[in-house]
C-alpha positions in Angstrom: -27.6 20.7 17.7 -25.3 19.9 21.1 -21.8 19.3 21.4 -20.0 17.8 24.0 -16.4 18.1 25.2 -15.6 15.1 27.1 -12.2 14.8 28.5 -9.9 12.4 30.7 -8.4 14.0 34.2 -9.3 17.7 36.0 -7.1 21.0 34.9 -5.0 22.3 38.3 -4.3 25.3 36.2 -6.8 28.0 37.6 -5.4 30.0 35.0 -6.3 27.8 32.3 -9.6 26.9 33.9 -10.0 30.5 34.0 -10.0 31.1 30.1 -11.5 27.7 29.2 -14.7 29.0 31.5 -14.8 31.7 29.7 -14.7 30.5 25.7 -17.1 28.1 27.4 -19.5 30.7 28.5 -19.1 32.8 24.9 -20.0 29.7 23.3 -23.2 29.0 25.2 -24.3 32.1 23.2 -24.5 29.9 19.5 -25.0 26.3 20.5 -25.9 24.1 23.4 -22.6 22.9 24.7 -21.6 20.5 27.3 -17.9 20.0 29.0 -17.9 16.6 31.0 -15.0 15.7 32.7 -13.9 12.0 33.6 -11.8 11.4 37.2 -8.6 10.1 36.5 -8.0 6.3 36.2 -7.0 5.6 40.3 -3.7 3.9 40.5 -2.6 4.1 37.6 1.2 3.4 38.6 -0.2 0.1 39.1 -1.8 -0.5 35.3 -0.3 -1.2 31.9 -0.5 1.5 28.8 -3.1 -1.0 27.8 -5.2 -1.2 30.7 -5.6 2.2 31.4 -6.2 3.1 27.9 -9.6 0.3 28.5 -10.6 1.7 32.0 -10.5 5.0 30.2 -12.4 3.9 27.2 -15.5 2.3 29.4 -15.9 5.5 30.8 -15.9 7.8 27.4 -18.1 5.1 25.9 -20.5 5.0 29.5 -20.7 9.0 28.3 -22.1 8.3 24.5 -25.2 7.2 23.0 -25.3 4.9 20.3 -26.9 7.4 17.9 -24.0 10.5 18.9 -21.3 11.3 16.4 -18.2 10.7 18.7 -15.1 12.1 16.9 -12.1 12.0 18.9 -9.1 14.7 18.8 -6.3 12.5 17.6 -3.1 13.3 16.2 -3.4 10.2 13.5 -6.8 12.8 12.5 -7.5 15.0 9.5 -6.6 18.8 10.4 -8.6 21.7 9.4 -7.9 25.5 9.1 -10.5 27.5 11.0 -12.6 27.9 8.3 -13.2 24.4 7.1 -13.6 23.5 10.5 -16.7 25.7 10.5 -17.9 24.7 7.2 -17.7 21.0 8.8 -19.4 21.8 11.8 -22.2 23.4 9.7 -22.6 20.1 7.6 -23.1 18.7 10.9 -25.6 20.7 11.6 -27.7 20.8 8.6 -27.6 16.7 8.9 -30.3 17.3 12.0 -27.8 15.4 14.2 -28.7 16.0 17.9 -25.2 15.4 19.9 -21.8 16.0 18.4 -19.7 14.2 20.8 -15.6 14.9 20.6 -12.9 13.5 22.7 -9.8 14.2 24.3 -8.5 10.8 25.7 -6.0 10.4 28.2 -2.1 10.5 28.2 -1.5 7.3 25.8 -4.5 8.0 24.1 -7.8 6.0 23.1 -8.7 1.9 23.8 -9.4 -0.2 20.5 -12.7 0.0 21.4 -13.3 3.5 21.4 -11.7 3.5 17.9 -14.3 1.4 17.1 -17.0 3.3 18.1 -15.7 6.6 16.8 -17.3 8.1 14.0 -14.3 10.4 12.8 -10.6 11.8 14.1 -9.8 15.3 14.8 -6.0 16.5 14.5 -5.2 19.9 15.9 -1.7 19.9 15.2 0.7 17.9 15.0 1.9 19.2 17.4 2.2 17.7 21.0 -0.4 20.3 23.4 -0.7 19.1 27.4 -4.6 17.6 27.9 -5.3 21.0 30.0 -3.8 22.9 27.0 -6.0 20.8 24.4 -9.3 21.9 26.1 -8.9 25.3 26.4 -7.8 25.5 21.9 -10.7 23.2 20.8 -13.4 25.3 23.2 -11.7 28.1 21.7 -11.8 27.0 18.5 -15.3 26.1 18.7 -16.2 28.9 19.0 -14.2 30.7 16.9 -16.2 28.4 13.9 -19.4 29.5 15.1 -18.1 33.5 15.1 -16.9 32.4 11.5 -21.0 31.0 10.8 -22.5 33.9 11.8 -19.9 36.4 9.8 -18.7 38.1 13.7 -15.1 40.1 13.9 -13.7 37.7 16.2 -11.6 35.7 13.3 -9.8 38.2 10.8 -9.3 36.8 7.3 
């Protein structure tokens, strides 16, 4: 199985980018992983929230195959403990799934078309985090999940 994370917009904070890259490198020891950053939509000041979500949604959907399992990082999604998330990933791997795609949406969330295409929603917390921080938190949780599955000492039970 391969895991892909799609996110809207680049990260300006070098510290966050550096930490994110460190966890991406660590994650590569466990599973094929790719991080696809969609450039910010141009002229958003002239767009309604709905139009911005539609344009972002088109870019998200261009990057997915019909065979992909698409999970949206969404505040209304299912919450997992780190151990339960590792079990979720193990179940997905056991099914023979080729590509599991997680998506971090733009500032206003996802378009209706993306919600309709999605196979599920995942919430990291009931709190709201910046899109830049969510990338780091999510990739760290992926790494943590694989260390749990391998019984490595990173996660303390």
